[in-house]
Each structure stands twice: as structure tokens, then as C-alpha cells.
C-alpha positions as CSV (number, residue, x, y, z in Angstrom):
1,M,-63.2,-68.2,-143.5
2,E,-66.5,-69.8,-142.8
3,D,-69.4,-69.7,-145.3
4,N,-71.6,-67.4,-143.2
5,Q,-69.0,-64.6,-143.0
6,T,-68.9,-62.0,-145.7
7,P,-65.6,-60.4,-146.8
8,I,-65.1,-56.9,-145.4
9,M,-64.7,-54.2,-148.0
10,T,-61.9,-51.8,-147.3
11,F,-63.6,-48.8,-149.1
12,S,-67.2,-48.0,-149.4
13,K,-69.0,-46.7,-152.5
14,R,-68.6,-43.1,-151.2
15,N,-64.8,-43.6,-151.0
16,Y,-64.7,-44.6,-154.6
17,M,-66.8,-41.6,-155.6
18,I,-64.3,-39.3,-153.8
19,V,-61.5,-41.0,-155.6
20,V,-63.1,-40.3,-159.0
21,I,-63.7,-36.6,-158.0
22,G,-60.0,-36.4,-157.0
23,L,-58.9,-37.9,-160.4
24,A,-61.2,-35.4,-162.2
25,V,-59.6,-32.5,-160.3
26,M,-56.1,-33.7,-161.1
27,L,-57.0,-34.1,-164.8
28,L,-58.3,-30.6,-164.8
29,G,-55.0,-29.4,-163.4
30,C,-53.2,-31.2,-166.2
31,F,-55.4,-29.6,-168.8
32,L,-54.7,-26.2,-167.2
33,M,-51.0,-26.9,-167.3
34,A,-51.1,-27.8,-171.0
35,G,-53.3,-24.9,-172.1
36,G,-52.6,-21.3,-172.6
37,G,-52.7,-20.5,-176.3
38,D,-52.2,-21.9,-179.7
39,A,-49.1,-24.1,-180.2
40,P,-46.7,-22.4,-182.6
41,D,-44.9,-24.2,-185.4
42,L,-41.5,-25.7,-184.6
43,T,-39.6,-22.8,-186.0
44,K,-41.0,-20.3,-183.4
45,T,-40.9,-20.1,-179.7
46,Y,-43.7,-19.7,-177.2
47,P,-44.4,-16.2,-176.1
48,E,-43.1,-15.8,-172.5
49,D,-46.4,-14.4,-171.2
50,T,-48.1,-17.6,-172.3
51,L,-45.4,-20.0,-171.2
52,Y,-44.7,-18.4,-167.8
53,G,-48.3,-17.2,-167.1
54,F,-50.2,-17.5,-163.9
55,Q,-52.3,-20.4,-165.3
56,R,-49.4,-22.7,-166.0
57,T,-47.0,-21.8,-163.2
58,A,-49.3,-21.3,-160.2
59,L,-53.0,-22.3,-160.8
60,A,-52.4,-25.7,-162.5
61,P,-50.0,-27.1,-159.9
62,L,-52.2,-25.9,-157.1
63,V,-55.2,-27.6,-158.7
64,V,-53.2,-30.9,-159.1
65,L,-52.1,-30.6,-155.4
66,I,-55.8,-30.1,-154.4
67,G,-56.6,-33.3,-156.3
68,L,-54.0,-35.2,-154.5
69,G,-55.3,-33.9,-151.2
70,I,-58.8,-35.2,-152.2
71,Q,-57.2,-38.6,-152.9
72,I,-55.6,-38.7,-149.5
73,F,-59.0,-37.7,-147.9
74,A,-60.7,-40.5,-149.9
75,I,-58.3,-43.1,-148.5
76,F,-58.8,-42.0,-144.9
77,Y,-62.5,-41.3,-145.1
78,K,-64.5,-43.6,-142.9
79,D,-68.2,-44.0,-143.9
80,D,-70.1,-44.3,-140.6
81,S,-73.4,-45.0,-142.4
82,A,-72.0,-48.2,-144.0
83,E,-71.0,-49.6,-140.6
84,S,-74.3,-48.8,-139.0
85,A,-76.1,-50.8,-141.8
86,E,-74.3,-54.0,-140.9
């Protein structure tokens, strides 16, 4: 590579911001999966409505999948404003 050439960045700043948003959404999904009431002591079992509730079985996995979709979008997103500035 010659000295006058600059290395080409694969991702722009906007791609990295979308990645951070996707990670935050996936983290939210993990918190939703873990939540749902107080943890009982080891001699008791979880109530079934808490363990198999809508939040843990449907909402949280959906939020994690949305976060993964955002990650895929961040990888394939092409920032046209960064190319026009060069």
C-alpha cells in the first residue's frame, strides 16, 4: 500500500451505533427472560404462572430475535453519506 492511500473502513460509525442498539435490545430480552417475580428459596419451586408466563416464553425470545435481526441489519447496512464524503 502506498503512503497516500488510506485504509478503507469496513463499517462506518452508524454501523457501530446500530450494533450497540442491537446489543441493548438483546440484553433487554435476556433481562425479560430472567425476570418475572421473586426467586424462592431452594426448598420451594417456582409458581407455574411465573415460570411459564407470557413474558418468559414468548416476549423475551421475540425481543432477543429482534435484537439479532438488528445485528444482521447493522452488518449489511451501507452508509451512502460516508461514501459521498470521500
